[in-house]
PAVEXRO-340876 format. One record per residue (C-alpha): residue in three letters; y, x, z. Coordinates in steps of 0.1 Angstrom, whole numbers, plus 5000, padded with zeros to 4 digits. Each point is the difference from the previous one (the first is absolute). Last residue first. Layout:
// residues N
+-----+------+------+------+
|   r |   c2 |   c1 |   c3 |
+-----+------+------+------+
| ala |    Y |    X |    Z |
...
+-----+------+------+------+
//
This chain:
// residues 356
+-----+------+------+------+
|   r |   c2 |   c1 |   c3 |
+-----+------+------+------+
| unk | 5001 | 5010 | 5218 |
| unk | 4992 | 4987 | 4964 |
| unk | 4991 | 4967 | 4985 |
| unk | 4975 | 4986 | 5024 |
| unk | 4986 | 4966 | 4991 |
| unk | 4999 | 4974 | 5024 |
| unk | 4976 | 4968 | 5001 |
| unk | 4969 | 5016 | 5016 |
| unk | 4995 | 4969 | 5024 |
| unk | 5000 | 5021 | 5032 |
| unk | 5031 | 5014 | 4992 |
| unk | 5009 | 5017 | 5035 |
| unk | 5035 | 4990 | 5013 |
| unk | 5034 | 5013 | 4996 |
| unk | 4994 | 5011 | 4964 |
| unk | 5031 | 4982 | 4987 |
| unk | 4979 | 4975 | 4981 |
| unk | 4975 | 4997 | 5025 |
| unk | 5025 | 4993 | 5028 |
| unk | 5018 | 4977 | 4977 |
| unk | 4968 | 4978 | 4994 |
| unk | 4993 | 4998 | 5037 |
| unk | 5036 | 4993 | 5012 |
| unk | 5007 | 4973 | 4973 |
| unk | 4965 | 4984 | 5007 |
| unk | 5006 | 4999 | 5036 |
| unk | 5035 | 4987 | 4996 |
| unk | 4990 | 4971 | 4977 |
| unk | 4969 | 4991 | 5023 |
| unk | 5021 | 4998 | 5030 |
| unk | 5027 | 4979 | 4984 |
| unk | 5035 | 5010 | 4991 |
| unk | 5028 | 4978 | 5015 |
| unk | 5018 | 4968 | 4986 |
| unk | 4984 | 4978 | 5028 |
| unk | 4965 | 5006 | 4988 |
| unk | 5009 | 4983 | 4966 |
| unk | 5029 | 4977 | 4994 |
| unk | 4990 | 4975 | 4975 |
| unk | 5027 | 4981 | 4981 |
| unk | 4986 | 4967 | 4984 |
| unk | 5004 | 4975 | 4971 |
| unk | 5034 | 5006 | 4986 |
| unk | 4990 | 5034 | 4986 |
| unk | 4969 | 5017 | 5016 |
| unk | 5018 | 5025 | 5019 |
| unk | 4977 | 5027 | 5017 |
| unk | 5012 | 5020 | 5029 |
| unk | 4991 | 5028 | 5019 |
| unk | 4980 | 5018 | 4975 |
| unk | 4985 | 5036 | 5008 |
| unk | 5004 | 5027 | 4973 |
| unk | 4971 | 5025 | 5000 |
| unk | 4998 | 5029 | 4976 |
| unk | 5038 | 4994 | 4988 |
| unk | 5000 | 5017 | 4966 |
| unk | 4960 | 5001 | 4996 |
| unk | 4996 | 4965 | 5008 |
| unk | 4988 | 4975 | 5025 |
| unk | 5017 | 4969 | 5013 |
| unk | 4997 | 4982 | 5034 |
| unk | 4995 | 4966 | 5016 |
| unk | 4990 | 4996 | 5036 |
| unk | 4986 | 4973 | 5025 |
| unk | 5000 | 4970 | 4979 |
| unk | 4979 | 4979 | 5026 |
| unk | 5026 | 4980 | 5016 |
| unk | 4990 | 4967 | 4986 |
| unk | 5032 | 4999 | 4980 |
| unk | 4996 | 5032 | 4987 |
| unk | 4965 | 4998 | 4990 |
| unk | 5009 | 4967 | 4981 |
| unk | 5028 | 5019 | 4982 |
| unk | 4975 | 5029 | 4991 |
| unk | 4976 | 4972 | 4987 |
| unk | 5027 | 4985 | 4980 |
| unk | 5011 | 5032 | 4986 |
| unk | 4965 | 5003 | 4986 |
| unk | 4974 | 5027 | 5004 |
| unk | 4975 | 5012 | 4975 |
| unk | 4975 | 5023 | 5013 |
| unk | 4994 | 5036 | 5012 |
| unk | 4991 | 4997 | 5037 |
| unk | 5002 | 5025 | 5028 |
| unk | 4985 | 4996 | 5034 |
| unk | 5009 | 5031 | 5020 |
| unk | 4974 | 5026 | 5009 |
| unk | 5022 | 5029 | 5002 |
| unk | 4984 | 5014 | 4967 |
| unk | 5008 | 4968 | 4986 |
| unk | 5036 | 5001 | 5006 |
| unk | 5000 | 5036 | 4986 |
| unk | 4982 | 4989 | 4967 |
| unk | 5024 | 4971 | 4996 |
| unk | 5031 | 5021 | 5006 |
| unk | 4989 | 5027 | 4976 |
| unk | 4993 | 4973 | 4972 |
| unk | 5035 | 4985 | 5006 |
| unk | 5014 | 5036 | 5001 |
| unk | 4986 | 5005 | 4966 |
| unk | 5013 | 4967 | 4986 |
| unk | 4979 | 4979 | 4977 |
| unk | 5029 | 4981 | 4984 |
| unk | 4996 | 4962 | 4998 |
| unk | 4994 | 4978 | 4970 |
| unk | 4964 | 5007 | 4992 |
| unk | 4988 | 4971 | 5021 |
| unk | 4973 | 5022 | 5014 |
| unk | 5024 | 5019 | 5021 |
| unk | 4996 | 4979 | 5031 |
| unk | 5030 | 4990 | 5021 |
| unk | 5000 | 5017 | 5033 |
| unk | 4988 | 4985 | 5034 |
| unk | 4996 | 5019 | 5033 |
| unk | 4980 | 4977 | 5026 |
| unk | 5012 | 4997 | 5036 |
| unk | 5014 | 4965 | 4999 |
| unk | 5019 | 5008 | 4967 |
| unk | 5008 | 5036 | 4993 |
| unk | 5018 | 4998 | 4965 |
| unk | 5001 | 5029 | 4974 |
| unk | 5024 | 5005 | 4971 |
| unk | 4998 | 5026 | 4970 |
| unk | 5033 | 5016 | 4995 |
| unk | 5030 | 5005 | 4976 |
| unk | 5010 | 4964 | 4993 |
| unk | 4977 | 4984 | 5025 |
| unk | 4965 | 4988 | 4989 |
| unk | 4976 | 4972 | 4989 |
| unk | 5003 | 4969 | 5023 |
| unk | 4984 | 4969 | 4986 |
| unk | 5022 | 4969 | 4997 |
| unk | 5017 | 5001 | 4964 |
| unk | 4969 | 4984 | 4983 |
| unk | 5003 | 5021 | 4969 |
| unk | 5023 | 5032 | 5007 |
| unk | 4985 | 5007 | 5033 |
| unk | 5028 | 5005 | 5028 |
| unk | 5020 | 5032 | 5003 |
| unk | 5016 | 5010 | 5034 |
| unk | 5035 | 5012 | 4991 |
| unk | 5018 | 5030 | 5017 |
| unk | 5027 | 5010 | 5026 |
| unk | 5015 | 4967 | 5006 |
| unk | 5037 | 4993 | 5006 |
| unk | 5003 | 4969 | 4977 |
| unk | 5017 | 5019 | 4973 |
| unk | 4972 | 5025 | 5004 |
| unk | 4975 | 4974 | 4993 |
| unk | 5020 | 4989 | 4967 |
| unk | 4999 | 5036 | 4989 |
| unk | 4963 | 5002 | 5005 |
| unk | 4994 | 4969 | 4982 |
| unk | 5020 | 5013 | 4970 |
| unk | 4984 | 5035 | 5001 |
| unk | 4963 | 4987 | 5001 |
| unk | 4995 | 4999 | 4962 |
| unk | 5012 | 5036 | 4997 |
| unk | 4976 | 5011 | 5026 |
| unk | 4969 | 4988 | 4981 |
| unk | 5016 | 5011 | 4968 |
| unk | 5002 | 5036 | 5015 |
| unk | 4962 | 5005 | 5003 |
| unk | 4976 | 5006 | 5029 |
| unk | 4970 | 4977 | 4988 |
| unk | 4983 | 4971 | 5019 |
| unk | 5029 | 4977 | 4991 |
| unk | 4994 | 5007 | 4963 |
| unk | 4989 | 4964 | 4988 |
| unk | 4967 | 4985 | 5000 |
| unk | 5005 | 4983 | 5031 |
| unk | 5039 | 4995 | 5005 |
| unk | 5028 | 5021 | 5011 |
| unk | 5035 | 5000 | 5014 |
| unk | 5011 | 4962 | 5000 |
| unk | 5034 | 4987 | 5011 |
| unk | 5009 | 4969 | 5019 |
| unk | 4978 | 5001 | 5030 |
| unk | 5008 | 5034 | 5013 |
| unk | 4994 | 5004 | 5039 |
| unk | 5028 | 5022 | 5014 |
| unk | 4991 | 5028 | 5022 |
| unk | 5019 | 5015 | 5030 |
| unk | 4992 | 5035 | 5012 |
| unk | 4985 | 5010 | 5032 |
| unk | 5014 | 5034 | 5013 |
| unk | 4979 | 5030 | 4988 |
| unk | 5030 | 5015 | 4981 |
| unk | 5027 | 4972 | 4996 |
| unk | 5015 | 5020 | 4972 |
| unk | 4967 | 4992 | 4981 |
| unk | 4985 | 5030 | 4978 |
| unk | 5001 | 5023 | 5030 |
| unk | 5012 | 5035 | 4989 |
| unk | 4994 | 5018 | 4966 |
| unk | 4998 | 5033 | 4982 |
| unk | 4996 | 4990 | 4964 |
| unk | 4975 | 5014 | 4974 |
| unk | 4993 | 4993 | 4963 |
| unk | 4968 | 4997 | 4983 |
| unk | 4995 | 4994 | 4963 |
| unk | 4976 | 4989 | 4973 |
| unk | 5017 | 4996 | 4967 |
| unk | 4983 | 4981 | 4972 |
| unk | 4995 | 5000 | 4962 |
| unk | 4980 | 4974 | 4980 |
| unk | 5014 | 4969 | 5016 |
| unk | 4983 | 4967 | 5003 |
| unk | 5011 | 4974 | 4977 |
| unk | 5031 | 4976 | 4995 |
| unk | 5024 | 5014 | 4971 |
| unk | 5028 | 5021 | 5001 |
| unk | 4989 | 5037 | 5003 |
| unk | 5013 | 5034 | 5012 |
| unk | 4971 | 5009 | 5021 |
| unk | 5007 | 5005 | 5036 |
| unk | 4976 | 4980 | 5021 |
| unk | 5003 | 5003 | 5037 |
| unk | 4980 | 5017 | 5027 |
| unk | 5012 | 5003 | 5039 |
| unk | 4992 | 5020 | 5030 |
| unk | 5026 | 4998 | 5026 |
| unk | 4996 | 5021 | 5034 |
| unk | 5019 | 4993 | 5029 |
| unk | 5005 | 5031 | 5023 |
| unk | 4999 | 4989 | 5037 |
| unk | 5021 | 4990 | 5029 |
| unk | 4991 | 4976 | 5030 |
| unk | 5010 | 5029 | 5025 |
| unk | 5019 | 5031 | 4985 |
| unk | 4977 | 5023 | 4981 |
| unk | 5013 | 4999 | 4965 |
| unk | 4980 | 5012 | 4970 |
| unk | 5025 | 5014 | 4976 |
| unk | 4987 | 5034 | 5009 |
| unk | 4967 | 4990 | 4988 |
| unk | 5011 | 4996 | 4965 |
| unk | 4978 | 5026 | 4983 |
| unk | 4971 | 4989 | 5019 |
| unk | 5007 | 4963 | 4994 |
| unk | 5000 | 5007 | 4961 |
| unk | 4967 | 5019 | 5005 |
| unk | 4984 | 4973 | 5022 |
| unk | 5009 | 4974 | 4974 |
| unk | 4985 | 5020 | 4972 |
| unk | 4969 | 5001 | 5020 |
| unk | 5000 | 4965 | 5007 |
| unk | 5005 | 4991 | 4963 |
| unk | 4969 | 5021 | 4990 |
| unk | 4979 | 4983 | 5026 |
| unk | 5010 | 4966 | 4985 |
| unk | 4998 | 5008 | 4963 |
| unk | 5025 | 4975 | 4982 |
| unk | 4990 | 4969 | 4982 |
| unk | 5019 | 4992 | 4967 |
| unk | 5024 | 4971 | 5002 |
| unk | 4989 | 4966 | 4990 |
| unk | 5021 | 4981 | 5026 |
| unk | 4969 | 4986 | 5020 |
| unk | 4982 | 5034 | 4997 |
| unk | 5030 | 5020 | 5012 |
| unk | 5004 | 4979 | 5029 |
| unk | 4965 | 5005 | 5012 |
| unk | 5005 | 5038 | 4992 |
| unk | 5029 | 5000 | 5024 |
| unk | 4979 | 4984 | 5026 |
| unk | 4975 | 5031 | 4997 |
| unk | 5030 | 5022 | 5000 |
| unk | 5015 | 4986 | 5033 |
| unk | 4964 | 5001 | 5015 |
| unk | 4996 | 5036 | 4991 |
| unk | 5034 | 5007 | 5019 |
| unk | 4983 | 4989 | 5034 |
| unk | 5029 | 5011 | 5021 |
| unk | 5013 | 5036 | 4990 |
| unk | 5006 | 5026 | 5025 |
| unk | 5021 | 5031 | 5005 |
| unk | 4992 | 5021 | 5030 |
| unk | 5025 | 5011 | 5025 |
| unk | 4982 | 4992 | 5032 |
| unk | 5020 | 4967 | 5005 |
| unk | 4990 | 4990 | 4964 |
| unk | 5026 | 4999 | 4973 |
| unk | 4991 | 4969 | 4979 |
| unk | 4996 | 4994 | 4963 |
| unk | 5004 | 4963 | 4988 |
| unk | 4986 | 4977 | 4973 |
| unk | 5014 | 4972 | 4978 |
| unk | 4985 | 4993 | 4967 |
| unk | 5014 | 4992 | 4964 |
| unk | 4991 | 4980 | 4968 |
| unk | 5017 | 4995 | 4968 |
| unk | 5000 | 4980 | 4968 |
| unk | 5034 | 4982 | 5002 |
| unk | 5001 | 4987 | 4965 |
| unk | 5035 | 5010 | 4988 |
| unk | 5011 | 5031 | 5020 |
| unk | 4964 | 5013 | 5005 |
| unk | 4995 | 4999 | 4963 |
| unk | 5025 | 5027 | 4993 |
| unk | 5024 | 4987 | 4973 |
| unk | 5030 | 5016 | 5015 |
| unk | 4981 | 5032 | 4998 |
| unk | 4996 | 5015 | 5037 |
| unk | 5014 | 5034 | 5012 |
| unk | 4990 | 5007 | 5038 |
| unk | 5026 | 5006 | 5027 |
| unk | 4995 | 5027 | 5026 |
| unk | 4976 | 5015 | 5027 |
| unk | 4990 | 5035 | 4991 |
| unk | 4965 | 5003 | 4983 |
| unk | 4965 | 4997 | 5010 |
| unk | 4978 | 4999 | 4970 |
| unk | 4968 | 4983 | 4986 |
| unk | 5002 | 5003 | 4963 |
| unk | 4968 | 4976 | 4992 |
| unk | 4986 | 4966 | 5005 |
| unk | 4979 | 4989 | 4969 |
| unk | 5003 | 5015 | 4966 |
| unk | 4992 | 4971 | 4977 |
| unk | 5027 | 4978 | 5013 |
| unk | 5025 | 5024 | 5018 |
| unk | 5004 | 4999 | 5036 |
| unk | 5024 | 5023 | 5021 |
| unk | 5002 | 5014 | 5034 |
| unk | 5032 | 5004 | 5020 |
| unk | 5005 | 5012 | 5035 |
| unk | 5035 | 5000 | 5017 |
| unk | 5021 | 5027 | 5017 |
| unk | 5030 | 5005 | 5024 |
| unk | 4996 | 4972 | 5021 |
| unk | 5016 | 4965 | 4999 |
| unk | 5024 | 4981 | 5022 |
| unk | 5003 | 4961 | 4998 |
| unk | 4966 | 4987 | 5006 |
| unk | 5002 | 4989 | 5037 |
| unk | 5026 | 5010 | 5022 |
| unk | 5002 | 5035 | 5020 |
| unk | 5024 | 4999 | 5029 |
| unk | 4975 | 5016 | 5024 |
| unk | 4994 | 5029 | 4978 |
| unk | 5036 | 5013 | 5006 |
| unk | 5011 | 5028 | 4977 |
| unk | 4978 | 4987 | 4969 |
| unk | 4990 | 5029 | 4980 |
| unk | 5026 | 5017 | 4974 |
| unk | 4986 | 4999 | 4966 |
| unk | 4983 | 5030 | 4982 |
| unk | 5019 | 5012 | 4969 |
| unk | 4975 | 5024 | 4982 |
| unk | 4973 | 4973 | 4999 |
| unk | 4963 | 5010 | 4999 |
| unk | 4980 | 4998 | 4968 |
| unk | 4962 | 4994 | 5007 |
| unk | 4976 | 4995 | 4969 |
| unk | 4967 | 4988 | 5010 |
+-----+------+------+------+
//
């Protein structure tokens, strides 16, 4: 792999406690190209900067692109760790397949990611709740007007030192239950990580912000009653001692890596966990009966995000656990982040060491 280091490194953040999410980028980026008949080729790490696209590049007109989100962590002993990177690239291939993008080699992409992170290790912050966010993405670059799959693609990874995703940190967030707009339906692209899914959510997200809510809770696109996911997170409910999260079998929900890890961790604790369809009516009934004990979201960006309030339009406002973080939410956050930052033994084998 070609490596070309910058001659003009940027200044590192002076105060890591003031890092926001996704606004600052490191000195280098990774690029790999795909050409039909040749496959993936020309892997390189080069200085971060603009890329040149033809005005007719297919991504600009037909939106053929996929992406991932992952993090590198500076462990308490100085090691640099990734968290289940192979799962991210496996999921990227699920998205690739649905969007007719050539598959990538998972093991090769993990190794390339490790190399980029090693080069950028001085950018990885060490302040509490900080990390280096990694954004792998693929998009079609052919100059062609006409709806078809691309013949030429870029695979890229950029990196950004980040603080907590939500300004509230681990304080419970307020979520608005969306009943007007639809994010995804069975047979669509809801299970993929592609820009179109997020573009379709912007209107609802904007209206939720205007009502002073952090995120939108999406219902299914057909019956409009079954819970799917929050805008940037999978969602879990603790009802009468049982942990319930919407099933992925509908094909309209993104299978989160943190979701998967949380389920595996909860089961290792001997807790009852169900992956099934759950309606907003069932949640409201549990709330009325005093059985809705906790609600929380899971995702790479926030890890665990407790929910303190659900607003179901003109039907009901549900205050959860007195607006405080629940016992399970706190335990999951502490346990997952302890593994990610190397504070606890990784008995699951989830972390991948990049360097010391």
